[in-house]
C-alpha positions in Angstrom: 20.5 -1.7 17.7 19.4 -0.4 14.3 17.1 2.6 14.3 14.6 4.0 11.9 13.8 7.8 11.8 10.5 8.4 10.0 10.0 12.0 8.8 6.9 13.2 7.1 7.2 15.9 4.5 6.6 19.5 5.4 3.6 21.6 4.7 2.8 21.5 1.0 0.7 23.3 -1.5 -3.0 22.5 -1.4 -4.4 19.8 -3.6 -5.8 21.1 -6.8 -7.7 19.6 -9.8 -5.4 21.3 -12.2 -2.1 20.1 -10.7 -0.7 16.5 -10.4 -0.6 15.5 -6.7 3.0 14.3 -7.2 4.1 17.8 -8.1 2.8 19.6 -5.1 5.8 21.5 -3.6 6.5 22.7 0.0 5.2 26.1 0.8 7.4 28.9 2.2 6.0 28.1 5.6 6.6 24.4 5.0 10.2 25.0 4.2 10.7 27.3 7.2 9.1 24.9 9.7 10.9 21.9 8.2 14.3 23.7 8.5 13.5 24.4 12.2 12.5 20.8 12.8 15.6 19.5 11.1 17.9 21.8 13.2 16.2 20.5 16.3 16.7 16.9 15.2 20.4 17.6 14.7 20.6 19.2 18.2 19.0 15.9 19.5 21.7 13.9 17.7 19.3 12.1 15.5 21.3 12.2 12.3 21.2 9.0 10.2 23.7 7.1 8.1 21.4 7.0 5.0 18.3 8.8 3.9 15.7 7.5 1.5 12.8 9.6 0.2 9.6 9.3 -1.7 10.1 10.7 -5.2 7.1 13.0 -4.9 8.1 16.7 -5.0 7.1 17.6 -1.4 9.0 14.7 0.1 12.0 15.1 -2.1 12.2 18.8 -1.1 12.0 17.8 2.6 14.7 15.2 2.1 16.9 17.8 0.3 16.5 20.2 3.2 17.3 17.3 5.6 20.6 16.5 3.8 21.5 20.2 3.7 20.9 20.4 7.4 23.2 17.4 8.0 20.6 14.8 9.0 22.1 12.4 6.5 25.0 12.4 4.1 23.1 11.9 0.9 19.6 11.5 -0.5 18.3 8.4 -2.4 14.9 8.3 -3.9 12.8 5.1 -3.5 9.5 4.3 -5.0 8.6 2.2 -1.9 8.1 5.5 0.0 5.6 6.9 -2.5 2.0 6.7 -1.4 0.9 3.1 -1.5 4.5 1.9 -2.0 6.3 -1.0 -0.2 9.0 0.4 2.1 9.9 -3.0 3.7 12.8 -3.8 1.4 14.6 -0.8 2.7 14.7 -2.3 6.2 16.2 -5.7 5.3 19.9 -4.6 4.9 20.1 -2.5 8.1 23.1 -3.1 10.3 23.1 -3.2 14.1 24.4 0.3 14.6 22.8 2.1 11.7 20.1 4.8 11.8 18.1 5.0 8.6 16.0 8.1 7.8 12.9 7.6 5.6 11.0 10.7 4.3 7.5 10.1 3.1 3.8 10.5 3.5 0.8 9.7 5.7 -0.8 7.4 6.2 2.0 5.2 4.9 4.7 6.2 7.5 2.2 5.8 10.3 1.2 2.4 9.0 4.8 1.3 8.8 5.5 2.4 12.3 2.3 0.7 13.6 3.3 -2.6 11.8 6.8 -2.4 13.3 5.6 -2.0 16.9 2.7 -4.4 16.5 0.0 -1.7 16.9 -3.3 -1.4 15.2 -3.1 0.1 11.7 -4.0 3.8 12.0 -2.9 4.1 15.6 0.3 6.0 14.7 0.1 9.3 12.8 2.8 11.7 11.9 2.0 15.4 11.6 3.5 17.3 8.7 7.3 17.7 9.5 6.7 15.3 12.4 8.9 12.4 13.3 8.9 8.9 14.7 12.0 7.1 16.0 11.9 3.4 16.2 14.4 1.0 17.6 14.5 -2.2 15.5 14.8 -5.1 18.0 14.2 -8.4 16.2 13.6 -10.1 12.9 9.9 -10.6 13.7 7.8 -12.8 11.4 8.3 -13.3 7.7 11.7 -11.7 8.0 10.1 -8.3 8.8 11.8 -6.5 11.7 9.9 -5.6 14.9 10.5 -2.5 16.8 9.9 -0.2 19.8 8.6 3.3 19.5 11.2 5.6 21.1 9.9 9.0 19.9 6.7 10.4 18.2 6.6 14.1 18.0 5.0 16.8 15.8 6.8 20.0 14.9 5.1 21.9 17.8 6.5 19.6 20.4 9.9 19.5 18.7 10.1 23.3 18.5 8.7 24.0 22.0 5.2 25.0 21.1 6.2 27.6 18.5 
């Protein structure tokens, strides 16, 4: 079965009126916590065959850390993972034994997960550096896959409460 690992970006700089939201970078704490989460995901054997990321700085930096940790072999940026984007085209070419890693933002990743499992929009939320693992089980309607939620964890749960 194809799987989808959704990873929300790590802790980023606060929003500011004098800085473009797209340029907000990970904080030192965000980088540290994200690296720890990524190491745990590798321990859990959750590496993927491909990784796509939102082009926004904080997501791209998270994706770069993910590739450096071995979560996927290479990073590709995709506008569909930017806030308000359309990630569905990324799911169409998945093969049966592939795990795709998507790095992005809330509420978009949660909305994608909810749509895949047939849940109410807003019922799935990923914490910063949190993950959701979905097993894609069928084509669903309008050629959109359907899935089963296999894992939904924030960094505290992944890291044992630290």
